[in-house]
C-alpha positions, 0 to 999 in steps of 0.5 A: 539305626543308621542315618542319624541326620534323619533322626535329628530331623524326625524326633518322634519315636527316635529319641532313644536312638540319639548318639551317646557321647562319641558313639551311636547305637545300632541293632546288631541284627542289621550287621550282615554276617557275610559282609566285612565291616569297615568300622569298630563295634562296641558294647556297653558295660556300665558307663564304659564302651568295650571293643567287640570287633575291629575293622575288616572283620565279619560280624558272624552268627557266633558273635551275634549269639554271644551278645544274645546270651549276654542279654545285649541287644544294642551295640555302638559304633564310633561316631567318627566311623559313621560314614563307613557304617552308612556306606556298609548299610547302603551296600547291605540294604536289600539283605537287611530289608528282606531278612525275616530274622530281623524284626519289621520294626528294625527294618522299617527304621533302617529303610526310613533312615537310609532312604532319607540319607540319600536325599537329605544332602540334595536339599540341605546343600541345595544342590544346583543340579542332580549328578550321576553319583547322587542318582546312582545312590537314589536308584540303589535305595529304590531297587533295594526297597521294592521287595520289602515295600510290597509286603503286608508287614511293611505296609502295616508297620512302616507308617508308625515310624513316619514323622509328621514334622515336614521337611522337604527331604523327609516328605520325599521319603514318605511320598516314595513309600506311599507311592510304592505301596499304592502302585503294588495294590493297583490292578496294573502289573508293573515291570520292575524297571517301571517301579524303580523309575517311579520310585526314583521320581517320587524320591526326587519329585520336589528336587526343584524346591532347592531353587526356591528361596528358603524364606518362601519355603519356610514362611510361617504365614500365607504366601502372596501371589508372587511367592506362589508363582515362585513355588509353582516353578519348582517342577520346571526347576526340577526338570532343568536340574536333571538335564545332565544325568541319564534320568528315565522318562518316567522319573522325569514325568514324576518331577515335572507333572506331580502337580497336575490335576485330574480335572486340568486345574494343576500346573505347570501344563494343565494336562488332565485325565488320561494325559497324565501317566497313571504313576504320576496320578498315584504320586500326586495322591500320595503327595497331597496326603503327606502334605496335609498330614504333616505339620508345616510352617503355616499349618498344623498337621491334619489327621488321616481322616481329616486329610482324606475328607479334604481330598474327597470333598474340597479336592473333588475332581482333582484326583483320579477317583479310582486311585483315590479309592484304592489309596483309602484301602491302602491306608486302611491296611496300614492302620 
């Protein structure tokens, strides 16, 4: 798969995909026969790596079939060519995700890896502001993923590959995934551009945490009141980070208002009920669920059942009841 950095952060179900020596493994199914590669492809014979195709070559159907006939289901890319490979995967993401010849397991992993790769740099480099190139990459991933995330097979399978070790960037990927699935199940008929805007906002909803000290984000125990005040500023920090890019209003709404609650107990403005846009209410529900079901520095991950019970009992009134009920149904389909 692509996105080795995501695999390194999300070990569960990915140990078999770690790079071996100077090469990393990928599925040949994900190589588009109609797109030129800017990297070499090798197969493994014993302990040796044998060159199969060179740069600027099409990975044709015939080449794929030859691998099948020889029982080879994994090929290898030189690690120093990983940037070229990741660019290729990003360019061909929509084709990969919508090709029924590729197993849904492979497509699910590619989706998670590529999506995480687009947002990971923001959080690991603690970017001071969002730039147009980053926004363009995030928007491209969202547009390329919409059709795939609307399918029953994606809904049923993708959750199996979600790691529950919390990282801010992977949390954004999970929330984006849940949000798109839930949006597609609501009665409203959304325009495609609205779904794109919400998807971008979901991926970037916690971008303001890059301005919160790491000692607070990673604190192993309960936060004190002063630390909570700094945490609660992250939606405002996120808004300020987006002032120099042409970010759609709905994307900005997701960043600024995702901690508002249906009963008015949220922050930063205390808006409530219909004052909060429906897509933001969807995102809030997904955000809460992923946070509770992920292992944090200060808390163990809860099971899906435990998380939904907390959301339904302890947070009664905080979430839009219509959206929460539909979310339970969506999770039921995913199990």
